[in-house]
BALOBA-1460 file (C-alpha; in Angstrom, 3 decimals):
// residues 88
<rec num="1" residu="m" x="40.524" y="31.088" z="-26.434"/>
<rec num="2" residu="t" x="37.395" y="29.671" z="-27.853"/>
<rec num="3" residu="d" x="33.845" y="30.840" z="-27.707"/>
<rec num="4" residu="l" x="33.327" y="28.555" z="-24.657"/>
<rec num="5" residu="t" x="33.981" y="31.449" z="-22.490"/>
<rec num="6" residu="s" x="31.115" y="33.410" z="-24.146"/>
<rec num="7" residu="l" x="28.767" y="31.021" z="-22.420"/>
<rec num="8" residu="p" x="27.510" y="31.756" z="-18.943"/>
<rec num="9" residu="n" x="29.363" y="30.009" z="-15.996"/>
<rec num="10" residu="i" x="32.282" y="29.147" z="-18.315"/>
<rec num="11" residu="g" x="35.521" y="30.869" z="-17.315"/>
<rec num="12" residu="k" x="39.145" y="30.319" z="-18.590"/>
<rec num="13" residu="e" x="39.673" y="27.424" z="-16.218"/>
<rec num="14" residu="l" x="36.584" y="25.481" z="-17.031"/>
<rec num="15" residu="a" x="37.066" y="26.238" z="-20.806"/>
<rec num="16" residu="k" x="40.579" y="24.641" z="-20.522"/>
<rec num="17" residu="i" x="39.157" y="21.533" z="-18.854"/>
<rec num="18" residu="l" x="36.462" y="21.357" z="-21.522"/>
<rec num="19" residu="e" x="39.088" y="21.521" z="-24.265"/>
<rec num="20" residu="q" x="41.117" y="18.652" z="-22.549"/>
<rec num="21" residu="a" x="37.862" y="16.721" z="-22.581"/>
<rec num="22" residu="d" x="37.739" y="17.333" z="-26.356"/>
<rec num="23" residu="i" x="34.936" y="19.987" z="-26.384"/>
<rec num="24" residu="h" x="36.197" y="22.942" z="-28.196"/>
<rec num="25" residu="s" x="33.289" y="25.160" z="-28.787"/>
<rec num="26" residu="a" x="29.949" y="26.257" z="-27.404"/>
<rec num="27" residu="e" x="28.131" y="24.379" z="-30.066"/>
<rec num="28" residu="e" x="29.966" y="21.258" z="-29.265"/>
<rec num="29" residu="l" x="29.114" y="21.681" z="-25.522"/>
<rec num="30" residu="k" x="25.412" y="22.056" z="-26.463"/>
<rec num="31" residu="q" x="25.562" y="18.948" z="-28.666"/>
<rec num="32" residu="v" x="27.347" y="16.790" z="-26.073"/>
<rec num="33" residu="g" x="25.181" y="18.092" z="-23.273"/>
<rec num="34" residu="s" x="26.014" y="18.933" z="-19.650"/>
<rec num="35" residu="e" x="25.977" y="15.386" z="-18.333"/>
<rec num="36" residu="n" x="28.202" y="13.847" z="-20.973"/>
<rec num="37" residu="a" x="30.615" y="16.704" z="-20.696"/>
<rec num="38" residu="f" x="30.656" y="16.227" z="-17.051"/>
<rec num="39" residu="i" x="31.491" y="12.511" z="-17.366"/>
<rec num="40" residu="r" x="34.384" y="13.511" z="-19.686"/>
<rec num="41" residu="i" x="35.637" y="16.131" z="-17.222"/>
<rec num="42" residu="k" x="35.227" y="13.637" z="-14.208"/>
<rec num="43" residu="t" x="37.938" y="11.429" z="-15.938"/>
<rec num="44" residu="i" x="40.275" y="14.399" z="-16.061"/>
<rec num="45" residu="d" x="39.431" y="15.948" z="-12.826"/>
<rec num="46" residu="p" x="38.057" y="13.462" z="-10.244"/>
<rec num="47" residu="s" x="37.210" y="16.264" z="-7.870"/>
<rec num="48" residu="a" x="34.603" y="17.772" z="-10.282"/>
<rec num="49" residu="c" x="31.486" y="18.422" z="-8.149"/>
<rec num="50" residu="i" x="27.849" y="19.450" z="-8.405"/>
<rec num="51" residu="s" x="28.896" y="23.123" z="-8.941"/>
<rec num="52" residu="k" x="30.736" y="22.206" z="-12.107"/>
<rec num="53" residu="l" x="27.848" y="20.036" z="-13.319"/>
<rec num="54" residu="c" x="25.401" y="22.920" z="-12.744"/>
<rec num="55" residu="a" x="27.771" y="25.363" z="-14.332"/>
<rec num="56" residu="l" x="27.719" y="23.108" z="-17.476"/>
<rec num="57" residu="e" x="23.952" y="22.819" z="-17.482"/>
<rec num="58" residu="g" x="23.521" y="26.556" z="-17.167"/>
<rec num="59" residu="a" x="25.983" y="27.107" z="-20.035"/>
<rec num="60" residu="v" x="23.948" y="24.743" z="-22.198"/>
<rec num="61" residu="q" x="20.757" y="26.511" z="-21.253"/>
<rec num="62" residu="g" x="22.326" y="29.913" z="-21.638"/>
<rec num="63" residu="i" x="21.614" y="30.910" z="-18.029"/>
<rec num="64" residu="r" x="23.543" y="31.437" z="-14.780"/>
<rec num="65" residu="w" x="23.589" y="28.170" z="-12.926"/>
<rec num="66" residu="h" x="21.991" y="29.893" z="-9.893"/>
<rec num="67" residu="n" x="18.936" y="30.282" z="-12.119"/>
<rec num="68" residu="l" x="18.472" y="26.561" z="-12.890"/>
<rec num="69" residu="p" x="14.993" y="25.216" z="-11.840"/>
<rec num="70" residu="k" x="15.120" y="23.467" z="-8.601"/>
<rec num="71" residu="e" x="13.782" y="20.316" z="-10.302"/>
<rec num="72" residu="r" x="16.718" y="20.333" z="-12.632"/>
<rec num="73" residu="k" x="19.251" y="20.810" z="-9.875"/>
<rec num="74" residu="q" x="17.716" y="17.849" z="-8.156"/>
<rec num="75" residu="e" x="17.962" y="15.716" z="-11.369"/>
<rec num="76" residu="l" x="21.588" y="16.780" z="-11.598"/>
<rec num="77" residu="e" x="22.312" y="15.790" z="-7.924"/>
<rec num="78" residu="e" x="20.835" y="12.330" z="-8.724"/>
<rec num="79" residu="f" x="22.943" y="12.107" z="-11.861"/>
<rec num="80" residu="l" x="26.110" y="13.007" z="-9.873"/>
<rec num="81" residu="k" x="25.293" y="10.350" z="-7.294"/>
<rec num="82" residu="m" x="24.969" y="7.790" z="-9.976"/>
<rec num="83" residu="v" x="28.274" y="8.786" z="-11.606"/>
<rec num="84" residu="e" x="30.059" y="8.696" z="-8.314"/>
<rec num="85" residu="k" x="28.512" y="5.352" z="-7.370"/>
<rec num="86" residu="n" x="29.553" y="3.845" z="-10.681"/>
<rec num="87" residu="a" x="33.197" y="5.219" z="-10.384"/>
<rec num="88" residu="s" x="33.666" y="3.543" z="-6.965"/>
């Protein structure tokens, strides 16, 4: 297993999906960013939802996703709507 699971919110399952999305380390995830990582994941797992996106953002910021600022959660929800609209 990689150091991905050392990040908050990243368990074994999400780490596996990140690796399938060609993100293999905590540093890579931080460089790619939560939104781009989510787009990669969405191509592998079309059922990926806001919880996964928030988990990724929390991991990038080094905090539990529950502690994301409300404004950032709203931005992520808008981003998700855009991604899903473009996918349909």
